[in-house]
N, C-alpha and C positions, 0 to 999 in steps of 0.2 A: 433523244439518246445522245446524238452527236454534241448538242450543246453541253451536256452533262459531262462527256468525256474532255471538252475544252476546258470546262471549269476546273475539273480534276487536275488537269496537266498545269493550268495556271496557278493552282494551290500548291502543288508538287515544287513548282519552280523556287517558291518563297520557303520550301521546307515543310509544308502542312500537307497533311494525308487526310482527305474525305472518305469517312466510313458512313455507310447508311445504318442508321439506328432502328432496329425493329422493335417496335413497343407490343407487348403482349396484351390481348384484349382484357380489359377489365370485366371479369365474369361477374362480380358482384354488381356492377352498374348494370349489366345486360339482364341479370336475374330481377332485379328490382323494377327495370322498363317492363318485363315480362308480367311481374306480379302486379303492377298497376294497371296494366292492359286487362288483366284478369279481374280485377276488382271494378274496373269500368263496365265491363261486359255483365257482371254478376249485378252490378247496381241496376242494370235496365229492369230488374224485376220489380223494382221499387218506383218506376216512373210514374205510376198510376196515383202515387201519393201527391204529385203537382196539383191535383185538382182540390186538394184539401186545404192547401195554404198553411201548412203546419207552422207553428211558431215555437213549439217546445216538444222536445222528445226525451222520455226517461228511458234509459238502456239499463236494464237490471240483469246482470251477469255478463257484463261487457267483456271479459276476459281481456284479450290484448287491444280490442277496439275493431275487431272485423266488422261488426255490424254498423258502427258508427261511421266507420271510413267509407261504406257504401253509401249510406243516408247523406252523408255530407258531399258525396259526389253528386246525388240528385238534388239535394237541398243545402245548398253552401252557407246559407244565413240562418238556418235554424238553431236554436239553442239547445244543447245536448247535456243531459246529466247521465254519467256512467258510473254504475255501481259495480265494483270488483273487490272481493274480499281477500284473493290470494296474493301473497307479497310479491312473488316473481311475476305473475301477471300484470299486477298493478304498476310496476316499475316499467314493463314494456309499454303499458297504456300511456303512462307519464310521457314516456320518451316519444311514442307515436304521435302525441298530440300537444307537445310541448310549446308549439308555436300557434296553436288556436286560440282564439280570445272567447269563442262562445262554447266552450266546452268546460263542464264542471266535473272534476273527478273526486268519487268518495272511496276510501279504502276500507270498506266493510260490506257485510252482505246484508239481505233484506228477509225478514221473517214476520211470524205473528208476535214474537215478544222480543224485548231487549235483553240480550244474553251474551255470555261468551261461550263459545262451543268449539268442538273439534271438528274439522271438515275432511272428508276423505279425499286428499289431494291425489288425482289420478296422473299416472305417467303421461297420459295424453291430455293436458290441462283442460280443455273445454268438455271433458267428461267428469271433471270433479263435482262431488256432490256432497251434501249433509246427510243423505240417504246412504245406506250400504247397497252396493251394487248386487243384482242378482245373476243367477246362472245364464239367464237368456242374453244378457248384454255380453258376458265374458266369452260365452261360446261363439258369439258373431262378430266381436270386435277384440281380436287378440292383441292389438296395439293398445288396448285401453284397459288393461287388466289391474296391473299393480297399482297400489296407493300407499301413501304414508300419510299420517295425521298431520294437520296443520291447525293451531289454534288461531280463532277469527272471532271477530265481533259481529253480533248482528243487532239490527235496529228495525223499528217499525217505520216503514215509508211515510205514514201518516203524520209521524213526529219528525220525520227528516225534512219534509216539504209540505209543512202545513199551510193552510191558507190557499189563496187563489194563485194558480199558475198561468202564465201567458197562453192562451188558447188560440186557435185548436191544438190539441195535445194528443200525441201519441205515446203509448207505452209498450215497450218490448221486454217480454220476460222469457229467459232461457236460464234455467236453474237446476237443469237435471233431476226432475221429480219433484222439486220442493216448491213448484207454482202455487198450490192452494195456500201453502204457508204465507207466501209473500202476498197474495190476494187478501188474506185475512188480516194482515198487519197493514194493508194500504187501502182499505175499502173507500175512504173518503177521496182519495186520490184517483183511484180507478174510476169512480163515478164522475170524476171531471174529464176523464178521457173520451175523445172522439173515435180514436181507434185503438184497439190493443192487438199486437202481434205476439202469441205466446205458444211455446213449445208444448205439444200435447202428445202423450203415448196412448197407443192402441192395446199395448201389452205391458204388463210391468217390467221395467228395467232396473228400477230401484225399489227396495224395501219400503211399503207404505206410501207410495206415491198416489196422487190422484190420476185417473185415466181421463180420457177425451170427454166421455160422457159426463163425468163429474165436472170438468171445466164449463163444457156446454152447457150444462143446467145453470151453473153459477152465474154465467153471462145473461142467459135467458131471463134469469129472475130480475136482473139489474137493468135490463132494459137495452140489450145488445143483440144482433143478429150476427148469425156465422156467415162468413162470405168466402169459405175457401181456404187455401193455404198457399203460402209463399212457396215452400219446397217441402219434401218429404225424405224421411230415411228409410231405405229398403234394406231388409235383412240378406247378408250375403249368402246365407245357407239355402234359404228357399224363396226369397225375394217378396215375402210379404212385407207390407208397410208396416213399420214399427212405431214411427213418429212422424209428426207433421208440425210445421210452424202456423198455425191456425190464425185466422183474421176474425176479429170480431168488430164490428162497426156499430156504433150507437144508432139506435132507431130514431128517425125524425119524428 
């Protein structure tokens, strides 16, 4: 303190005034640090994938890259193919992974046929679906009710990524009730997979969607076993389990 006062007096002798400049904390930087810390914490639930030495991941319903970011935290050298049809979400996806060389981005959705369709773009982007939302979803998640139509392109996975992929292969599918349509359009690719993580519902949240039993039977028939869930979604109203990200692993 005494030294600082001496310095100030010396500067005043030559006509200069020393004033402490207070720098406002950078809130944006602090939030990003917290966000990345949360991503690292949530990525721990995928640590078990280390044992499979995965080389390729197909992320269907990538949104802004939430799943891809967690996976790359655990498996930084894996090749990732991200599919996202919504324009706004895709732009954020591009921005988030602009420096990544092992990520390939596709601005279209996947389904049973090649076509142009309207998607129900939700105010909460991850809840957007090609299927109409039913009352159970609306009554439990009031932040994800309003929708506007957006025209998107759909393609068949088997035609987008034909032939042999670098294996071991993991496929992640999160398309808000449209899962079975994706599976039907990607039969050959799915059969190459070693692991599939797929969102499954126990109650209808979207009109015409396949439920857990349908998804389970599909994978059982093509040689996969059910190995639990990565996480699950609980209804705020009565706490019943509505959805789960189910894990299916190819039988040896």
